[in-house]
C-alpha atoms as one frame of an Amber mdcrd trajectory, in Angstrom:
protein
 120.301 129.194  51.895 123.687 128.231  53.329 122.998 124.502  53.914 126.163
 123.908  55.908 124.997 126.487  58.437 121.471 125.108  58.344 122.671 121.831
  59.866 123.052 123.469  63.280 120.760 126.508  63.071 118.506 127.219  66.048
 118.254 123.566  67.174 118.333 121.907  63.811 114.763 121.251  62.715 115.911
 118.410  60.490 116.517 116.164  63.502 112.887 116.271  64.614 112.595 112.576
  63.841 115.388 111.565  66.214 114.477 111.851  69.902 116.913 110.757  72.575
 116.526 110.070  76.262 119.325 110.786  78.695 118.146 109.081  81.883 115.983
 105.954  81.720 114.766 103.827  78.849 112.681 100.717  78.259 111.227  98.686
  75.435 111.156  95.344  73.689 108.816  92.374  73.542 106.524  91.392  76.385
 107.847  88.875  78.925 105.770  85.726  78.238 105.704  84.963  81.976 105.009
  88.472  83.242 102.907  90.611  80.953  99.520  90.853  82.664  98.182  91.410
  86.180  97.919  87.921  87.634  97.592  86.756  91.227  96.600  83.135  90.591
  99.412  80.582  90.733  99.545  78.403  87.618 101.170  75.542  89.586  98.205
  74.669  91.835  97.394  71.352  90.178  98.995  68.131  91.405  99.042  66.809
  87.840 102.629  66.481  86.626 104.141  66.922  83.194 101.897  69.762  82.025
 104.238  72.698  82.761 104.863  73.479  79.054 101.127  74.073  78.637 100.523
  76.639  81.356  98.850  79.747  79.993 100.699  82.491  78.151  99.376  84.458
  75.199 102.792  85.634  74.061 104.433  82.433  72.867 103.311  79.009  71.636
 104.451  77.091  74.719 105.003  78.173  78.290 108.148  76.001  78.395 109.886
  74.381  75.444 111.593  71.506  77.272 109.860  68.134  77.223 108.659  67.054
  80.695 110.543  63.757  80.287 113.836  63.109  78.522 112.822  60.599  75.846
 116.320  59.195  75.343 116.699  58.505  79.068 113.241  56.982  79.288 113.750
  54.617  76.345 117.258  53.658  77.484 115.972  52.921  80.995 113.726  50.150
  79.593 116.830  48.075  78.922 117.504  47.568  82.623 114.341  45.514  83.330
 114.919  43.622  80.076 118.270  42.479  81.478 116.855  41.570  84.871 117.993
  44.881  86.367 121.585  43.694  86.278 122.681  47.262  85.567 121.355  50.746
  86.296 119.302  53.068  84.126 122.299  55.415  84.070 124.520  52.648  82.685
 121.892  51.874  80.050 121.720  55.551  79.016 125.488  55.712  78.585 125.561
  52.482  76.567 122.534  53.132  74.365 122.900  56.883  73.825 126.441  58.013
  74.531 128.705  55.204  73.383 129.658  55.211  69.704 128.748  52.552  67.156
 132.424  51.669  66.778 132.648  50.556  70.410 129.412  48.563  70.240 130.669
  46.928  67.022 133.941  45.951  68.743 131.936  44.330  71.553 129.682  42.502
  69.050 132.545  40.964  67.091 134.372  40.147  70.302 131.352  38.111  71.413
 130.564  36.591  67.997 134.068  35.892  66.646 136.206  36.231  69.739 138.018
  39.236  68.274 140.024  41.428  70.712 137.837  43.871  72.633 139.268  47.315
  72.038 137.086  49.854  73.851 137.689  52.702  76.350 137.568  51.886  80.068
 134.246  53.743  80.338 132.708  51.206  77.946 134.522  48.215  79.402 133.418
  48.993  82.957 129.816  49.799  82.034 127.211  47.510  83.600 125.408  46.954
  80.311 128.680  45.913  78.648 129.165  43.320  81.375 125.609  42.096  80.814
 126.315  41.438  77.131 129.632  39.760  77.963 127.809  37.376  80.281 124.587
  36.812  78.294 126.018  36.823  74.760 122.694  38.439  73.707 123.707  39.148
  70.100 120.135  39.756  68.958 119.720  42.728  71.306 123.242  44.004  70.690
 122.731  43.648  66.929 119.579  45.753  67.223 121.525  48.507  68.999 124.147
  48.478  66.216 121.350  48.860  63.675 119.726  51.669  65.678 123.065  53.504
  65.850 123.318  53.186  62.062 119.799  54.516  61.533 120.015  57.505  63.900
 121.930  60.042  61.725 119.613  59.396  58.794 116.361  59.991  60.646 117.659
  63.079  62.416 119.068  64.437  59.157 121.482  67.243  58.388 120.106  70.539
  59.700 121.121  74.193  59.564 119.363  77.422  60.495 119.185  78.439  56.816
 118.321  75.208  55.010 115.626  72.546  55.434 116.675  69.163  56.819 118.537
  67.139  54.194 117.932  63.384  54.167 119.590  60.622  52.138 116.333  58.911
  51.185 118.034  56.315  48.980 120.230  55.012  51.803 117.262  55.253  54.173
 115.344  52.963  51.809 118.114  50.374  51.971 118.212  50.602  55.754 114.418
  50.218  55.853 114.657  46.913  53.935 117.465  45.845  56.233 115.304  46.601
  59.259 112.425  44.595  57.837 114.793  41.643  57.280 116.077  41.877  60.846
 112.478  41.980  62.084 111.666  38.833  60.134 114.399  36.823  61.883 114.114
  38.403  65.351 112.778  36.136  68.100 112.343  38.430  71.110 109.301  40.722
  71.341 111.430  43.348  73.097 113.744  43.542  70.082 110.968  43.165  67.491
 109.068  46.117  68.979 112.153  48.252  68.645 112.869  47.095  65.104 109.310
  48.060  64.199 110.009  51.495  65.610 113.189  51.901  63.517 111.406  50.746
  60.341 108.593  53.209  60.963 111.127  55.997  61.575 112.922  55.267  58.322
 109.669  55.107  56.361 108.266  58.285  57.902 111.351  60.479  57.642 112.183
  59.366  54.102 108.709  60.446  52.969 107.361  56.917  52.502 104.157  57.698
  54.394 101.915  55.074  52.828 104.552  52.426  53.523 104.801  53.656  57.103
 101.036  53.255  57.575 101.056  49.849  55.906 103.908  48.495  58.044 102.270
  49.755  61.222  98.939  48.114  60.394 100.521  44.797  59.392 103.348  44.439
  61.893 103.401  47.070  64.653  99.762  47.694  65.514  99.485  44.903  68.054
 102.856  45.445  69.692 103.199  45.207  73.476 102.095  48.211  75.489 105.034
  50.413  76.378 107.034  53.497  75.582 108.455  52.261  72.263 104.995  51.265
  71.117 103.770  54.803  71.906 106.591  56.251  69.797 105.650  53.909  66.943
 102.019  54.986  67.149 103.171  58.619  67.010 105.061  57.934  63.769 101.971
  56.224  62.354  99.812  59.233  63.281 102.343  61.560  61.692 102.123  59.591
  58.459  98.318  59.822  58.572  98.672  63.576  58.871 100.908  63.673  55.815
  98.374  61.554  53.910  95.703  64.173  54.762  93.934  61.961  57.268  94.260
  64.783  59.776  91.220  64.231  62.059  92.296  60.624  62.653  95.869  61.770
  63.310  94.642  64.413  65.752  92.627  61.788  67.641  95.682  59.543  68.011
  97.972  62.384  69.101  95.433  63.482  71.734  95.404  60.007  73.300  99.198
  59.756  73.242  99.403  63.178  74.892  97.055  62.170  77.696  98.592  58.722
  78.156 102.207  59.622  78.866 104.537  62.481  79.710 107.027  61.204  77.126
 107.047  63.260  73.919 104.156  65.302  75.314 105.247  68.516  73.580 105.873
  66.641  70.341 102.420  65.053  70.439 100.848  68.400  71.293 102.540  70.152
  68.363 101.633  67.307  66.018  98.028  67.604  67.184  98.159  71.332  66.518
  99.364  70.743  62.962  96.491  68.300  62.425  93.567  70.504  63.481  91.847
  73.807  62.933  91.722  74.709  66.592  88.851  77.181  66.525  86.728  75.390
  63.908  83.789  73.622  65.562  83.230  71.373  62.532  86.843  70.220  62.770
  86.366  69.369  66.441  83.347  67.277  65.598  85.219  65.506  62.786  87.985
  64.532  65.218  85.522  63.440  67.919  84.051  60.812  65.556  87.164  58.681
  66.051  86.822  58.596  69.844  85.525  55.369  71.353  84.963  56.395  74.987
  84.035  59.466  77.002  87.569  59.564  78.400  88.967  59.741  74.877  86.533
  62.513  73.987  87.619  64.435  77.083  91.275  64.020  76.090  90.614  65.261
  72.573  88.572  68.272  73.675  91.211  69.020  76.287  93.892  69.377  73.632
  91.695  71.693  71.598  91.267  73.909  74.664  94.867  73.604  75.823  96.222
  75.739  73.010  93.336  78.182  72.959  93.583  81.830  73.974  89.822  82.378
  73.897  86.949  81.510  76.224  86.833  77.717  76.624  84.414  77.454  79.552
  81.950  75.533  77.397  84.682  73.008  76.591  85.555  72.653  80.275  81.901
  71.941  81.029  81.849  69.246  78.336  85.026  67.638  79.648  83.741  67.559
  83.229  80.546  65.901  82.046  82.505  63.328  80.016  85.320  62.625  82.479
  85.170  64.476  85.817  88.576  63.143  86.871  90.372  64.011  83.641  93.930
  65.196  84.505  93.592  67.919  81.881  90.634  69.491  83.634  92.678  71.025
  86.447  95.239  72.484  84.025  92.471  73.920  81.865  90.735  75.358  84.933
  93.889  77.288  85.869  94.431  78.394  82.271  90.875  79.732  82.139  91.453
  81.656  85.364  94.633  83.184  83.961  92.776  84.191  80.788  90.137  85.891
  82.909  92.890  87.791  84.694  94.398  88.935  81.406  91.267  89.721  79.400
  88.915  90.850  82.168  90.572  91.579  85.522  93.459  93.783  84.391  91.408
  95.916  81.922  88.571  96.192  84.466  90.985  97.413  87.143  92.105 100.182
  84.769  88.542 101.123  83.802  87.581 101.300  87.478  90.231 104.000  87.879
  88.600 106.111  85.174  90.635 105.025  82.148  88.595 104.878  78.952  91.152
 102.719  77.197  93.845 100.274  78.235  96.773  99.018  76.150  98.319  95.855
  77.554 101.973  94.823  77.639 101.460  92.718  74.511  99.937  95.740  72.734
  96.277  94.732  72.888  93.821  97.627  73.197  90.819  97.238  75.511  87.763
  99.474  75.892  84.861  99.026  78.344  82.260  98.608  75.601  84.243  96.174
  73.450  82.266  93.008  72.820  85.258  90.816  73.741  85.665  92.516  77.126
  81.938  92.309  77.818  81.991  88.614  76.912  84.732  87.933  79.448  82.808
  89.929  82.054  79.909  87.545  81.545  82.165  84.486  81.501  83.669  85.490
  84.848  80.306  85.009  86.546  79.655  81.734  84.707  83.155  80.536  85.549
  82.585  81.253  89.245  79.485  79.007  89.138  81.480  76.313  87.316  84.114
  76.379  90.055  81.482  76.280  92.800  79.874  73.233  91.187  83.274  71.522
  90.963  83.981  72.220  94.616  80.625  70.750  95.627  80.821  67.704  93.330
  81.887  64.385  94.836  83.626  63.434  91.581  86.188  66.256  91.673  89.658
  64.926  92.584  90.750  68.232  94.144  87.804  70.150  95.544  90.079  72.735
  97.145  91.383  73.796  93.722  87.829  74.475  92.577  87.095  76.224  95.857
  90.037  78.623  95.700  89.300  79.267  92.004  85.716  80.187  92.933  86.961
  82.540  95.677  89.503  84.175  93.354  86.950  84.633  90.587  84.597  86.387
  92.991  87.521  88.562  94.068  88.312  89.759  90.547  84.642  90.450  89.813
  84.329  92.502  92.988  81.907  90.153  94.765  83.768  90.336  98.066  81.100
  88.667 100.216  81.084  85.589  97.970  84.887  85.626  97.935  84.944  85.517
 101.747  82.396  82.707 101.806  84.429  80.568  99.386  87.674  81.245 101.205
  85.992  79.916 104.329  84.668  76.902 102.400  88.058  76.121 100.853  89.755
  76.102 104.225  87.662  73.039 105.151  88.616  71.080 101.996  92.072  69.890
 103.109  93.940  72.145 100.647  97.467  71.279  99.535 100.371  73.487 100.690
 100.336  75.349  97.372  96.608  75.989  97.599  97.090  77.143 101.195  99.563
  79.739  99.902  97.097  80.785  97.194  94.413  81.028  99.885  96.649  83.406
 101.873  97.345  85.520  98.769  93.683  85.759  97.731  92.740  86.541 101.320
  95.349  89.326 101.420  93.985  90.814  98.194  90.461  90.635  99.588  91.565
  92.404 102.771  93.148  95.261 100.803  90.452  95.636  98.156  87.533  95.511
 100.586  89.060  97.990 103.058  87.037 101.201 103.056  90.037 103.312 104.064
  93.755 102.813 103.620  94.954 104.751 106.655  98.053 104.328 108.898  96.191
 101.967 111.241  95.297  99.692 108.336  98.909  99.849 107.062 100.158  98.535
 110.404  97.529  95.783 110.368  98.595  94.805 106.848 102.332  94.670 107.478
 102.613  91.103 108.921 100.919  89.646 105.834 103.402  91.495 103.644 106.254
  89.966 105.649 104.857  86.499 104.871 104.613  87.350 101.191 108.167  88.678
 101.097 109.482  85.418 102.580 107.698  83.575  99.778 109.078  85.995  97.190
 112.633  85.407  98.375 112.514  81.739  97.361 109.755  81.568  94.744 109.920
  83.683  91.604 106.187  83.435  90.927 105.508  84.879  94.354 108.113  87.561
  93.704 105.936  88.698  90.807 102.793  88.477  92.933 104.530  90.546  95.638
 105.616  93.205  93.163 102.164  93.411  91.596 100.627  93.806  95.035 102.511
  97.088  95.436 102.370  98.323  91.840  98.783  97.345  90.960  96.923  97.135
  94.273  98.518  99.076  97.131  99.663 102.059  95.056  96.159 102.489  93.693
  94.666 102.792  97.166  96.381 106.146  97.764  94.864 109.389  96.568  97.225
 111.313  94.308  95.256 114.509  94.874  97.028 115.377  98.127 100.842 115.546
  98.532 101.093 112.831 101.236  98.909 110.412  99.279 100.966 111.010  96.156
 104.168 110.457  98.153 102.943 107.047  99.339 101.714 106.228  95.857 105.196
 106.855  94.462 106.899 105.031  97.318 104.678 102.016  96.635 105.721 102.026
  92.974 109.342 102.408  94.018 108.979  99.455  96.380 107.517  97.408  93.506
 110.592  98.220  91.435 112.837  97.255  94.349 111.039  93.917  94.721 111.387
  93.236  91.010 115.081  94.080  91.017 115.757  92.065  94.181 113.635  88.943
  93.729 112.763  88.734  90.028 116.189  89.002  88.455 116.216  88.163  84.764
 112.572  89.021  84.173 111.778  91.903  81.844 108.001  92.035  82.113 107.913
  95.005  84.480 109.278  98.473  83.950 108.359 101.473  86.036 110.432 104.623
  85.910 109.287 105.918  89.288 112.207 108.296  89.575 111.308 109.607  86.119
 107.764 110.294  87.346 109.129 112.127  90.386 111.442 114.157  88.191 108.869
 115.210  85.611 105.381 115.121  87.123 105.663 116.525  90.645 105.342 120.069
  91.839 107.819 121.446  94.361 105.219 121.037  97.126 104.683 117.367  96.254
 108.402 116.618  96.143 108.893 118.263  99.535 106.043 116.162 100.993 107.838
 113.072  99.701 111.099 114.185 101.292 109.357 114.956 104.575 107.968 111.433
 104.681 111.301 109.851 103.764 113.175 111.834 106.427 110.579 111.379 109.174
 111.628 109.715 112.435 108.039 108.803 113.252 107.127 106.215 110.619 104.946
 103.179 111.218 106.278  99.729 110.251 104.662  99.818 106.819 105.867 103.343
 106.012 109.369 102.451 107.153 109.319  99.453 104.815 108.308 101.677 101.903
 111.114 104.137 102.587 113.833 101.539 103.186 112.943  99.261 100.271 112.952
 101.557  97.290 114.767 102.315  94.076 115.216 106.038  94.668 117.314 107.671
  97.358 117.290 110.847  99.424 119.865 112.264  97.020 117.427 111.605  94.177
 114.501 113.369  95.802 116.585 116.267  97.155 117.891 116.779  93.637 114.324
 116.705  92.271 113.132 119.131  94.937 115.863 121.571  93.988 115.246 121.027
  90.283 111.498 121.688  90.523 112.294 124.936  92.300 114.768 125.860  89.566
 111.876 125.428  87.119 109.917 127.886  89.252 112.925 130.280  89.382 112.952
 130.059  93.178 116.722 130.156  93.472 116.886 130.526  97.242 114.623 127.552
  97.986 116.368 125.511  95.281 119.723 126.143  96.940 118.374 124.767 100.234
 117.567 121.370  98.700 120.438 121.170  96.241 122.923 121.790  99.025 121.730
 118.518 100.623 122.719 116.498  97.550 126.048 114.683  97.793 128.841 116.311
  95.790 129.403 112.960  94.072 125.851 112.841  92.721 126.602 115.111  89.755
 129.881 113.391  88.919 128.367 110.553  86.945 128.900 110.557  83.209 125.474
 111.884  82.247 125.711 115.040  84.347 129.393 115.620  83.594 128.684 115.557
  79.860 125.438 117.529  79.700 126.383 120.133  82.290 129.711 120.870  80.619
 128.361 123.935  78.791 128.438 127.507  80.094 124.804 128.587  80.747 125.859
 132.250  80.448 127.450 131.892  77.030 126.354 134.474  74.423 125.477 132.346
  71.398 123.762 133.108  68.094 122.809 129.490  67.429 121.001 127.083  69.729
 123.542 124.315  70.012 124.388 121.477  72.376 127.911 121.013  71.041 130.919
 122.514  72.897 131.826 126.127  72.062 134.824 128.369  72.873 132.645 130.142
  75.439 132.488 127.033  77.675 135.119 128.482  79.956 133.145 128.026  83.145
 131.089 125.034  84.326 128.058 125.087  86.592 126.133 122.396  88.401 122.608
 122.969  89.650 123.701 124.377  92.987 126.270 126.821  91.607 123.802 127.917
  88.921 121.113 128.640  91.546 123.625 130.707  93.522 124.741 132.584  90.416
 121.147 133.463  89.488 120.487 134.614  93.061 123.533 136.838  92.867 122.485
 138.360  89.544 118.973 139.128  90.803 120.357 140.733  93.980 122.738 142.838
  91.905 119.880 143.876  89.614 117.706 144.866  92.558 120.542 147.042  93.922
 121.692 148.522  90.600 120.981 152.203  89.978 122.876 152.644  86.711 120.580
 152.079  83.744 123.275 150.492  81.578 124.212 148.133  84.416 120.539 147.236
  84.741 120.486 146.446  81.029 123.578 144.237  81.369 122.198 142.351  84.371
 118.857 141.786  82.678 120.738 140.376  79.710 122.821 138.058  81.950 119.724
 136.789  83.732 117.997 136.268  80.391 120.933 134.176  79.156 120.729 131.938
  82.226 116.972 131.535  81.795 117.295 130.819  78.072 120.063 128.253  78.459
 118.211 126.334  81.174 115.313 125.932  78.716 114.713 123.254  76.093 116.531
 125.417  73.539 119.607 126.193  75.580 122.927 124.487  76.103 122.211 123.648
  79.783 118.709 122.164  79.599 119.774 119.493  82.109 119.670 122.071  84.868
 115.890 121.583  84.922 115.170 118.361  83.005 116.417 114.774  82.847 115.911
 113.991  79.191 115.774 115.778  75.873 114.013 114.898  72.628 114.025 116.732
  69.327 110.313 115.866  68.987 109.366 118.272  71.790 108.095 121.835  71.795
 105.428 124.039  73.348 102.033 122.378  73.753  98.640 123.661  74.939  98.529
 124.535  78.636  96.347 121.554  79.535  98.998 119.161  78.179 101.974 120.657
  80.011 103.622 119.278  83.138 104.824 121.583  85.933 107.507 123.963  84.659
 107.143 123.037  80.999 105.503 126.255  79.831 108.651 128.221  80.647 110.925
 125.361  79.631 109.566 125.423  76.075 108.163 128.947  75.823 111.000 130.989
  77.456 108.572 133.770  78.405 110.583 135.056  81.339 113.804 135.027  79.330
 112.077 137.092  76.655 110.879 139.616  79.269 114.440 140.156  80.518 115.800
 140.443  76.963 113.151 143.137  76.243 114.139 145.005  79.396 117.776 144.823
  78.365 116.883 146.149  74.907 114.772 149.011  76.261 117.293 150.080  78.933
 120.466 150.013  76.863 121.761 152.877  74.734 124.460 150.747  73.109 123.283
 149.990  69.583 125.288 146.764  69.228 124.038 145.531  72.610 120.458 146.377
  71.597 120.952 144.381  68.399 121.972 141.314  70.442 119.009 141.687  72.781
 116.599 142.197  69.880 117.849 139.080  68.110 117.323 137.029  71.293 113.810
 138.477  71.691 113.102 137.224  68.153 114.417 133.773  69.035 112.281 133.612
  72.177 109.147 134.544  70.248 109.901 131.880  67.664 109.699 129.259  70.443
 106.236 130.336  71.548 104.317 128.694  68.703 102.287 125.601  69.644 103.504
 122.317  68.144 100.677 120.794  66.038  99.504 117.418  67.316  97.430 114.713
  65.679  94.913 115.245  68.457  94.388 118.813  67.240  94.731 117.874  63.548
  93.498 114.265  63.190  93.488 114.479  59.393  96.962 113.651  58.082  96.971
 116.335  55.397  95.786 119.001  57.827  98.494 117.977  60.259 101.159 118.189
  57.543 100.028 121.711  56.641  99.982 122.794  60.271 103.429 121.285  60.796
 104.820 123.130  57.773 103.407 126.420  59.128 104.911 125.666  62.554 108.351
 124.996  61.093 108.194 128.186  59.027 107.174 130.242  62.081 110.112 128.772
  63.980 112.541 129.954  61.323 111.546 133.600  60.924 110.336 136.479  63.109
 109.179 138.958  60.519 108.771 142.042  62.732 111.959 141.566  64.773 114.090
 140.547  61.791 112.829 143.550  59.793 113.695 145.917  62.647 117.098 144.294
  63.057 117.868 144.524  59.324 116.775 148.150  58.933 117.861 149.777  62.167
 120.899 147.740  63.268 122.477 146.577  60.018 125.667 148.543  60.675 126.440
 146.932  64.021 129.109 144.229  64.423 126.548 141.880  65.932 124.253 142.175
  62.921 127.076 141.100  60.638 127.838 138.157  62.959 124.192 137.098  63.043
 123.760 137.523  59.269 126.789 135.346  58.566 125.837 132.729  61.162 122.056
 132.373  61.070 120.925 131.261  57.617 117.274 132.012  58.491 118.130 135.670
  59.042 120.268 135.706  55.910 117.456 134.277  53.756 114.919 136.700  55.231
 117.090 139.757  54.610 117.776 138.731  51.005 114.037 138.520  50.346 113.453
 141.766  52.262 115.756 143.644  49.919
């Protein structure tokens, strides 16, 4: 075989592994904040500092930034120490920002009356003035020591190497810190020296020494932020000494007690436990002294869990009904129900037997995990009802709205209505009032027996409220988008053209909302225009256009039409294109003539419609050829095909009939998958495609891949012509058309890998050779100029003829 020729022969079969899309693409990892169908706000609790621990099953933390800046918090404690003679901002600048050199200059100025050589920013700082007036060398000496310690405990870090620490120098500094502690007089300074000693011991790997120093010197330090940080270092050393349950207990209490270092304490807890091991939970619980401590510990186990934790929530409420963690865990559990039950159930209710989520999890109705969440949903509703009725619950309205929302997602609409009414009487916060309105809106839509124009008008004011929320609140922007994409769109029947039009408009509105109000998010992708371009019949597209161009729309319909991601140019182009697929040139011209002349001047169309669809080519090729002397867009092509068919109908000369049949066949062939002008009827091309069984084909695809009508015209041209060279051309094209009419093997038809490979090999072979046509061409037309051209150009024909001889 001539391998150089094989590279481009008859749409190069070697590139089957390299599909490419021309218009529209999507992909990538799931958006951790927008990957499942949620309508329950994760910010409903009044408890602060827990934002990093909101639910997401895509990444470890919902947010990675600590709720409180530790450096600012520790620096701020210096202001009360100094009688609030300077601000917290001045303390932060002095303690954190100013260099050790400047603090050293101030120290020796105060101790030895040396000249004070510092920048104006240091000189004018309120904390500097405090030291100048108080001569508090003990405190200032501590800060000099802390500045000296800092680079050693933070270490030298790079993305490629572990942290490097100078443990020998750290040991010397540790002894120095212990000496300073021994002579210090003020508890405020001593507490901080303890902290620096513990840091040096911990980060230099002296874990036993860290534990020993804490127990002997730091354990009974005054309550405060620095003491909490010291306890955290002690717990970290316990972890390193394999006393993990005790460490986990301490980290859980630190986490619950303060917002400072909350992420750090949470991560340290996570490293100390086996989260889903019940025996490990019990081992940690042994260290707890009170029910509140047990609730805190169990809360941290549940806080990082992506499985059903209702039992844990029940335990926590029994131990400590007012635990701040309980509200956060309640909302997390609701969000898990939405992900693992509500979204899959909504797909199954629409007839889907399987659902693959945005984070690539596969769900089936009979899966034990799905069934377990279905049961938990009912138990969770009861849990929320009990919380709403209990006098010990700090926020009954949160439990009430959670109960209502749970009944909504399980389809118990009467109970949902009852709990919405109950919640309204519980003095809900503004956020819960908004959630009430959203849940109520969902109930109104889901419980409506019909979704007719009258109901659309009734619904519209609520949508206006939701849009106002979406404009200023990104979470509500996602709720608003999901309302259209997951709820409203699904209420329209896609079996009739008008219903399908509204279904698509709803999806287009969802895309518009996402683009307008959820900028930067990547969790939603819906190629609505792609659906319109590939899945609609001409009748359905025209129904869509009729609705979009109507002057008699209700307020809801008008909103759909005006707030969308596709335009009248888009749908007029699709209408014309679907009619091109049906070879209805006259009707196609009507719609294509409505498309702006600028529409086809973008780069995609200019490039892929640069070929001449009436070129006479031996090879199927998308690259430019010398025959590309005339360019066509969709409209001019439709007019050209109309003209050719009219000329054929009027022709009386047999040879002219043969020529016109051949010209029409070329146009039909080149507008197919195999031709140089496939973009006349499609919007994307992939080398993985080919003819599939009828029940798997979209409108127009049978001709697009199978070129049946092109073949019929080539046969007519062959039969009518008396010119032997012309007949050879027509016969060769008949052979090519027949080669395209083999069904591509799929794994569905051949689930066994080896069987599929065999079927694929047979398919490829059939696509290379047409035994009957090639034999006829080689034996009856081997003296024609075209035969010589084809033999020297098409390596498949060349190989066949060599074997034939």
